[in-house]
N, C-alpha and C positions, 0 to 999 in steps of 0.2 A: 503494500500499499504506499502511495505516495502522500507523505504527510505535510500538510500546510498548516502550520500552527500560529496561533496567536498566543502570546504569555503575557500576562498582566503581572506586577510586582516584581519586575525584574531588578529593581533597585533594592529589594529586600532580600533576606537571606534565604528564604524558600524560593522565590522567583528566581534569583541569580542561580541556586543550584539546578533548578528545572531547566533553566536556558543552556547551561553549559551541558547538560545531557544532550539536548535538542540538537545544539550546535555539533555535536560529535557523532550523533546517530545516522546512519546512512541512509534511513528510510524517512528522515525528516528533511525534505527538501527546500521549504521556505519558512521563516519565521518572522512574525510580525511582534514588536514588543510596544507596547503603549504605556508611556510613562509621563510623569509630572516634570521630570529633569532627566537629561540624557545618562544612560546606563553605562556609558563609557567603554562599549564594546564595539567591535567591528569586526565583520565577517562577510564573506560572499553570500550566505543565505541569509543575512540579517538585515531588515528594514525596521526603522524606529520612527514612531509617530510622537511628539512631544504635546501633550494635551492635558491642560491644567484642571479641567473641570470634569472629573468622572461621574458626577451626578448628571451631567448633559454631554453625551458622546454623539447625538444626533447629528452635529455638524461634520463629524468625520465617519458618519454611517457607510457612506459609498467606499471608503477607504478599507472597510472591515469586511467586504465582500470577497468571496472567492476562497475561503478558508474552512478546512473540515476538522479542525481541532481547536479547543481552547483550553488552555492550561491556566486555570484563573488561581493566581497566588497572592493575590492583593487583599491585604486585611490589616486591622488595628488591634493593639492590645484594649482589653476592657478595663485594664487597672486605671483608676481614677475617673471612670466615666459612669454617668447615670445611664439607666436602661435607654432613655429616649435618645440620648446621644449615640450609644454604641449601636443602637437598632438603626440609626440614621446612617451611620459609617459601614455597617456589615450588611443589613438586609436591604435596605433602599437603595445603596450604591450597587450592590451585586445584582439585584434583580433589574436595575435599569440596564446596566450593561449588558447584561445576559438576554434581556428582552431584544434589544437592538440587535445582536448577535444571531439569536434565533429567527428574527424577522428576515436577516441577510442571508443566512446560511442554515437552511432546515436540514441539511445533511452533516451538519456539525456534530462532534462528539464533544461533550462539556465536562471538563474534570475541575471540581472545586475542592480546594485546601479548606477543610474545617478544622476539627480537632479532636483528639481522644477525649471521650466524655461528654460528646455534643448529646444534648437532649432531643429526641425524636419526638417525644410526646409534647413538648413545649410547655410543660407544666411543673417543671422540677423547680427546685430551690435555687439553682444555680443560675444567675442572670445571663451569663455570656453563653451558656450552654443551651437555655431556651431560645436565645435570639439564634444561635447558630444552627439550632434544630429546625427553626421555623424558615431560616433561609434555605436550608437543605430541602425541606419539603415542598417549598414552592419552586425551587430550581428542578426538581425532578418532574414536576407537571408540566413544564414549559416544552414546546415542540420541537426540541433537538431529536437528533437521530438516537442520541443515548445521552445521559447525564449520570456521573458517578462522583460520589461523595468521598473524599479522601479524608481519613481521620488519622494522621500521623501522631506519636507521641513525641518524645525526645527524638531529635534528629542531628546526626553526625553530619558536620558540614563537609563539603567536597574540598580536596586540596586545591588552593589557588583562589578559593573564594575571598572578596573583599568586604561583602556587606554582611557581616556578621552582627547578630543581636549583642549589645553592650555587655549583657550578663554570660554571653557563650563561654567566655573563658573561663567563667567560674564553675561551670558545671560540666563543660565538655570531658573532664576526667571520669565522669560518671558513666560515659557510655559503654565502655567495655563491660562493667560491671553489670549494667542493666541489660545489655545485649545476651550476656551469657546467663544471669540467674533469673531475668524477668524478660524475655525475648518479646512478649506482647506489648512491652512498653517503649521500645526504641527501635529506629531503622536509620540508614544511611539517608542522606538527601538524594544521592545517585539512585537509590531504589525507588524513591517517590518519582523521579524523573523518567526511570524506565519502566515504572508501572502506569504512569500516564501515557507514555507513547504506545505501550502495549495495549491499554485500553482503547485507544483510538484504532490500532491495528486489529485487534483480536475481539474486543469486546469483554465483558466479564459477567458471570452469572450472578454477581452481588452488585446492587445499586450503591450500598454502603460499605466501604473498605476500610476496616480497621488496619492496626499494625501488621498481623499476620497475613492480611489478605494482600496488603501493600507488596510485602516481601516476596509472597508467592507470585503475585501476577507480574512482578518485575524479573522473575527467572523464567517466564513463559517463551 
């Protein structure tokens, strides 16, 4: 399959890791990144659109046509946010962009980075988990060819990454322990990227992918 992918969040840790996998993968022929600021990467496969307002991507809708995969890695931390604000930056933003993409590319496979512990019932006590759950549920109802919800836990960065979380250096040492003792809690960012590419190529029996599912799909 010739994958033409849109990647969001490429200036963040997860998006950068996924982008690196796409750049190296032989089945990914074109990559479009949409950022608020330049990602600083140049590559023959790569095209970049700088767009400041992700709550209104309608002005660039025509440039989003012709892609058959979207790896949506854009997101914010809920720390310090009230539910209304977090919902705006998580649910409202994601659904706006995804609806535009679905309208332009009905054959698109949409992969969304959610998080371990997301609440599909939308009724739990954790605010962020409820909002992520609502976002996932609505994404799976959109008219994409397929939509997959990725719920990684701790992620090990890919060598060469520049856009690491500020706290990453303090907990990166935990990865080997978690992977060995609690394998359902940790995976490599390279596996997330590979799993997204394989979801676009082969599909998945599961619409919601926990850490174990991500690792298994990455090996497909």
